[in-house]
C-alpha positions as CSV (number, residue, x, y, z in Angstrom):
1,M,0.0,0.1,0.0
2,Q,2.7,2.5,0.9
3,E,4.8,1.8,-2.2
4,T,1.7,2.6,-4.3
5,R,1.4,5.9,-2.6
6,Q,5.0,6.6,-3.0
7,N,4.9,5.9,-6.7
8,R,1.8,8.0,-7.2
9,I,3.4,11.0,-5.4
10,S,6.6,10.5,-7.2
11,R,4.8,10.8,-10.6
12,L,3.0,13.9,-9.3
13,L,6.2,15.6,-8.3
14,Q,8.1,14.6,-11.4
15,K,5.3,16.1,-13.6
16,E,5.2,19.4,-11.5
17,L,8.9,19.7,-11.3
18,S,9.2,19.1,-15.0
19,S,6.6,22.0,-15.7
20,I,8.6,24.3,-13.2
21,F,11.9,23.7,-14.9
22,Q,10.3,24.0,-18.4
23,S,9.0,27.5,-17.5
24,Q,12.3,28.5,-15.9
25,T,14.6,27.3,-18.8
26,R,12.4,29.0,-21.3
27,K,14.1,32.2,-20.3
28,M,17.5,30.7,-20.9
29,H,17.9,30.0,-24.6
30,G,19.7,26.7,-25.5
31,V,19.3,25.1,-22.2
32,L,17.0,22.2,-21.6
33,V,16.3,20.6,-18.1
34,S,14.3,17.5,-17.9
35,V,13.3,15.5,-14.8
36,T,14.2,11.9,-15.7
37,R,13.4,10.2,-12.3
38,V,11.9,11.1,-8.9
39,R,12.3,9.1,-5.8
40,I,10.6,9.8,-2.5
41,S,11.4,8.6,1.0
42,P,8.9,6.3,2.7
43,D,8.0,9.0,5.0
44,L,7.4,11.4,2.1
45,S,9.8,14.0,3.6
46,I,12.7,14.0,1.1
47,C,12.3,14.0,-2.8
48,T,15.4,13.0,-4.8
49,A,15.1,14.3,-8.4
50,Y,17.5,13.3,-11.2
51,L,17.9,15.8,-13.9
52,S,19.1,15.5,-17.5
53,I,20.6,18.8,-18.6
54,F,21.3,19.8,-22.1
55,P,24.1,20.8,-23.0
56,S,25.9,18.4,-20.6
57,D,29.0,20.5,-20.4
58,R,27.0,23.3,-18.5
59,G,25.5,20.6,-16.3
60,D,27.6,21.4,-13.1
61,E,26.9,25.2,-13.5
62,I,23.1,24.7,-13.9
63,L,22.9,22.2,-11.1
64,R,24.6,24.8,-8.7
65,N,22.0,27.4,-9.8
66,I,19.3,25.0,-9.2
67,N,20.6,23.9,-5.8
68,A,21.0,27.7,-4.9
69,S,17.3,28.3,-5.8
70,E,16.0,25.1,-4.1
71,K,13.9,27.1,-1.7
72,T,12.1,29.0,-4.5
73,I,11.5,25.8,-6.4
74,R,10.1,24.2,-3.2
75,Y,7.7,27.1,-2.6
76,E,6.7,27.0,-6.3
77,L,6.1,23.2,-5.9
78,G,4.1,23.8,-2.7
79,T,1.7,26.2,-4.4
80,R,1.1,23.6,-7.3
81,V,0.5,20.5,-5.1
82,R,-0.9,22.0,-1.8
83,N,-4.2,20.3,-2.3
84,Q,-2.6,16.9,-2.7
85,L,0.1,16.9,-0.1
86,R,0.2,18.2,3.5
87,I,3.9,18.4,3.8
88,I,6.1,19.6,0.9
89,P,9.1,17.3,0.8
90,E,12.7,18.5,1.1
91,L,14.2,18.6,-2.5
92,R,17.4,17.1,-3.6
93,F,18.8,17.4,-7.1
94,F,21.4,15.2,-8.9
95,I,22.5,15.1,-12.5
96,D,21.3,11.9,-14.3
97,D,24.2,11.1,-16.6
98,S,22.8,7.8,-17.9
99,L,22.2,9.2,-21.4
100,D,25.9,10.4,-21.5
101,Y,27.0,7.0,-20.5
102,L,24.9,5.2,-23.2
103,E,26.3,7.7,-25.8
104,H,29.8,6.8,-24.5
105,I,29.0,3.0,-24.9
106,D,27.7,3.3,-28.3
107,Q,30.8,5.3,-29.4
108,L,33.1,2.7,-27.9
109,L,31.1,0.0,-29.8
110,K,31.3,1.8,-33.0
111,E,35.2,2.2,-32.6
112,G,35.8,-1.4,-31.7
């Protein structure tokens, strides 16, 4: 029962965080931030979001900016999901480099 609720809340948070980042990155031309995966703790207090950032060479800089504005993002998220959640979870962001890893593997396979 708990896992089903966690999955449902993870999907809700992923959808809302994606739309927040989409509206924020619209101002910065040539930058795309997408939320690839969201995990939430069993007590629903910590939300871990994995972000795919394009271009990947600016990933660290953009992740620092996102972490610096975490409180603003959490507030925005709270205004969007306040009817579904009582407590807005603490947000943690990480870069999801699985696409870069896959690209690197493909490149190695083509060379070999």
